[in-house]
N, C-alpha and C positions, 0 to 999 in steps of 0.2 A: 690596424692591424702594426703589431709590434717587430716582427719578426718573420726570416722566410727561413724554412728549414727542411731537411732532406737526410739523407745517408750516403757514403761512401764505404763502401768495402772492398779489399781485396785478396785474394786467397794466401799472401804471403805478407807483405808490409804495405802501409800509406806513407808515403813521405814525410816530411816537415809539415807542422800544423798547419803551414800558409800553402797547402798544395789545394785547396780544394774554394776555387770560386765562382762568382757566378757572372753574368751580363743580363742586364734587363734594357728590354726595348722598346720603347709605345709607339702601337700599331699607327695611331692618324699620322705621325710623317716620320716616322723610323728611324727616330734618335735613341742612342743611348742613354740612361745615366749615368755620369759623371761624378763620382764620387769625392773630386778635388772641389766642384765647384757646388757640388748640391743643385744639378739643377740636370736634365735631358737638353742637351748641348751638342752632343758628339754625333755625326755621321758616319761615325768606326766603332765597331767591337769597342768595349772597354772593358775590362773584366777587373772585379772588384775581389777582393780577399776574403773567405770565410772563417769563422771560428770553425777548428776542427778538435771534434774530440770522438776519438773511435768508438761507436761506427756514423756520428750522428754530426753535421755541421749544421751552425747558426746564422744567418746574417742580418743584423738590427737595422732596420727600414725606420726610423723613427724621423730619420732627415728626408728622405724620399715620401715618405707619405704628404707632407705640406703638397706637395709637386704633380703626384697623380691626380689626372683629371675625371670625372665621374662618366660613367659608362663607355670610358676608354678603354682598351682592350693591352695587355702588355707579356710580353713573351720572355721568359726567367729561362735563362739559359747556367746549366753546373757542367762544370767540368773538376777533374782531378786527375793524379798524378803518383804512381807508387816509388818506391826506392827505387828498382830497377829503372827507374822513367820512364814507363809503360803509362800509355795516356788515354781518359777517356775515349773511345772511339777509333780507339789505333789497332789495325785491324791483324796485325803481326808486328816482334820484333823490331822488322825491318823499314815494317811502314814508317815514310819518313813525314805523310800527310798533316798538316796541322792539326791543333788541338781541335780533337770531337767534341761535344756536349748531347748532355740530353736537357731538353726543352719540355717546356710546361708554361699555360698561359692563366691569366686571370682576367676577369674584369671587375674593375675599380665603381662600386657602389655606394655609394653616401647620401644617393637621395629618398628621404622620408617617405613609406608610401599614405595613404590619405583613403578615408571612409565619407560616407554621407550618411544622412537619416529619410526615408522618405517616410513613414511612420516612426513615430505620430511626427505629424508637421510642427512647425513650428517655430521652436529654437529661441520661444522669448520666455522672461519669466516674468511676474507669474504666467504659466500656459495656459495658450488659448487653446490649446485638442484638448479634446473632450474623449475616453476611451470608455470602451464596455468593459466589462469583469475580468477577461481572458485577452486582452488584445497581442496577434504576433508583431514584432517591431520588426522592421526590415528595412532596409540600404544598399547602398553600390558600395564599391571599393575601387581603388587602381594603385597601381607599379609600375613604372615604366622600365623597370628592368628585373631585378632578380625574382618578383613575384613574391604576393602576399602568401604569409604563411599562417598569420593567427589574428584574428578579430575579438577584442575582448570587449566586457562593457562595465558599467558602475549604473545599477539602478539604486535611486536616491530616493528615500519617504522622506519628503524635507518637511512635512506636517509631522512628524513623529521621529523626524531625527532618525532613519532606522536605512539598514543598506541591504542590499538582496547577495546573500553568500553562494546560491545557485540552490542550495538546498534551505535557507532559511531568513528569516531576518535577524539583525545584527544591529549593534549601535557604534562597530568599529569597522571603516572597510578594510576588509584583508586584499588577501588576491581577487583580483578580479573576472569574474565566470568569462568563458568562451561564447560565443555566437557561434551558428554553424556556419560553413562558407561554402559558396553554389559558385556557378563558372565564374560571373562576374557580380553576385550579389549576396549578401548576409540575412539570416535570420537568425529571431531569438522567442522563442518561446516566452512570455511571461508570466511570472507565478499571479495565482490567483487573486483578483482586486477586489474583491465583490462584500468585503469588510472594510472596503478602506474608502469608499463614496465620498465622494468629496473633497478626497485631498489631494495635495498638491506632488507630484514626481517629477524628480528629474535624473534623465536617462544623457549618458555619456557613452561616445563609441569612441574606441581607438583601434589601429592594428599594427600589424608588426611582421617586415618582410624576410624575406627566406636569409639573408643576411642579419638579421637583428636592428637592422634600421624600425627602429620608434615613432611612429608620427606622432607629435608633440604640439599639433594644430587641431586640440580638440571638435568634434562636430557634436552639438547638443540638443 
């Protein structure tokens, strides 16, 4: 996450470029982001100025990202004012109520998903597992927040130094083929191994979640 973006429209004309502002609040303690201190430390709402270039506005969050807590939910409010002084949420020109705002939420997720391999068993090399000509590999997966979106695998014929591409064997590992994902498990239908009797294979499986966190602690 590098920016928070949106649009601000008016049937006449927006005010000066500094008239789109946002406030970010953490739900766990209801504290607001303080652009001066670089922390969530304000018990009252603080508005930060977004960059506006009609009709789009952008707010850079480079400093904010390091302060985001995984699994926490954040509320983002945006407000604008036009050249006549009309404010977001104002019901009429005579309305003197405080600035209104538009609100959205997001949940911060930087936790990597995990997978485990049930078949083939072992995880050692040279392999202790012995398989037939057309095995079905399978195992489980887990992600605590956004959910697993993709499971892919690398199948390596170590004896001949060949990699399964999903459609054939090649000498260079390219894109990893996808496994089939079920409610809480995954499966891979292996290519026929009938002509590879006595040879050693290595299977690596990894997962990616819905916000593109990729597993980096591989199951082998």
